[in-house]
C-alpha positions as CSV (number, residue, x, y, z in Angstrom):
1,R,-13.9,9.1,-7.3
2,V,-15.4,12.0,-5.3
3,L,-15.0,10.0,-2.1
4,V,-11.3,9.3,-2.8
5,N,-10.7,13.0,-3.5
6,A,-12.4,13.9,-0.2
7,A,-10.4,11.3,1.7
8,N,-7.2,12.6,0.2
9,T,-8.0,16.2,1.2
10,L,-8.9,15.2,4.7
11,M,-5.7,13.2,5.1
12,R,-3.6,16.0,3.7
13,N,-5.2,18.5,6.1
14,L,-4.5,16.1,9.0
15,T,-0.9,15.6,8.2
16,V,-0.3,19.3,7.7
17,A,-2.0,20.1,11.1
18,L,0.1,17.4,12.8
19,Q,3.3,18.8,11.4
20,S,2.3,22.3,12.5
21,A,1.7,21.1,16.0
22,S,4.8,18.9,16.3
23,L,7.5,21.6,16.0
24,A,7.5,25.3,16.8
25,A,9.4,25.9,13.6
26,S,9.9,23.1,11.1
27,S,13.6,22.8,10.2
28,T,12.6,21.5,6.8
29,T,10.7,24.6,5.8
30,T,11.9,27.6,7.8
31,G,15.3,26.8,9.3
32,T,18.5,25.0,8.4
33,T,20.0,21.8,9.7
34,T,23.6,21.0,9.7
35,T,25.6,18.0,10.9
36,E,28.8,18.7,12.7
37,G,31.9,16.4,12.6
38,E,32.6,13.8,15.3
39,E,34.1,15.1,18.5
40,T,36.7,13.2,20.4
41,T,36.9,13.3,24.2
42,E,38.7,11.4,26.9
43,D,36.0,8.7,26.6
44,G,36.6,8.2,22.9
45,P,34.7,9.4,19.8
46,Q,31.2,10.6,20.3
47,K,28.2,10.6,17.9
48,K,27.7,13.4,15.5
49,K,25.7,16.3,16.8
50,M,23.0,17.9,14.8
51,K,22.4,21.6,15.1
52,T,19.1,23.0,14.2
53,N,18.5,26.7,13.5
54,H,14.8,27.3,14.1
55,A,13.0,30.5,13.1
56,T,11.7,32.3,16.1
57,N,8.7,34.0,14.7
58,V,6.7,30.9,13.6
59,K,3.7,30.0,15.8
60,R,3.2,26.4,16.8
61,D,-0.2,24.7,16.3
62,L,-1.6,27.0,13.6
63,Y,-4.7,24.8,13.3
64,N,-5.5,24.7,17.0
65,I,-5.5,20.9,17.4
66,L,-3.6,20.6,20.7
67,D,-5.5,20.6,24.0
68,P,-4.2,22.8,26.9
69,S,-2.5,19.9,28.7
70,F,0.3,19.6,26.1
71,A,3.6,21.0,27.0
72,R,4.5,24.1,25.0
73,G,7.6,26.0,24.2
74,K,10.1,26.5,21.4
75,D,12.3,23.6,22.6
76,V,9.5,21.1,23.1
77,I,9.2,18.6,20.2
78,L,6.0,16.6,20.1
79,I,5.9,13.4,18.1
80,P,2.9,13.3,15.7
81,G,2.0,9.8,17.1
82,A,1.8,11.3,20.6
83,I,-0.4,14.0,19.3
84,V,-2.8,11.6,17.6
85,T,-3.3,9.5,20.7
86,R,-4.4,12.6,22.7
87,L,-6.5,14.4,20.1
88,T,-9.8,15.5,21.4
89,L,-12.9,15.8,19.1
90,P,-12.5,19.5,18.6
91,G,-8.8,19.1,17.8
92,L,-9.6,16.4,15.3
93,I,-12.3,18.5,13.7
94,N,-9.8,21.4,13.4
95,A,-7.1,19.2,11.9
96,L,-9.5,17.7,9.3
97,A,-10.9,21.1,8.4
98,G,-7.6,22.5,7.4
99,V,-8.5,26.1,8.5
100,I,-5.8,28.1,10.2
101,G,-7.0,29.0,13.6
102,G,-9.5,26.1,13.6
103,I,-13.2,26.2,13.4
104,V,-14.0,24.8,16.9
105,D,-12.7,25.9,20.3
């Protein structure tokens, strides 16, 4: 039972760290997302556009899991799967630790 609780804690820490690194400001927690109606142009109807209002003061990668080669910026969206494939050992340790700022450089 102790091992299951430890595994659950490590997995929760990893998913929170991946979410922190994937978006500069998560629209589910700090911003709002709205869907606009369909627009019609000369080419016919277009798909619905989604507008996301991100908070500007939220820091990306709170847990310091990304290595310096990752593109950064408020408009860059990193998919968690892409982050996992390029995690280094220090990044993985920081993600599993769940400490803001990380424990390893």
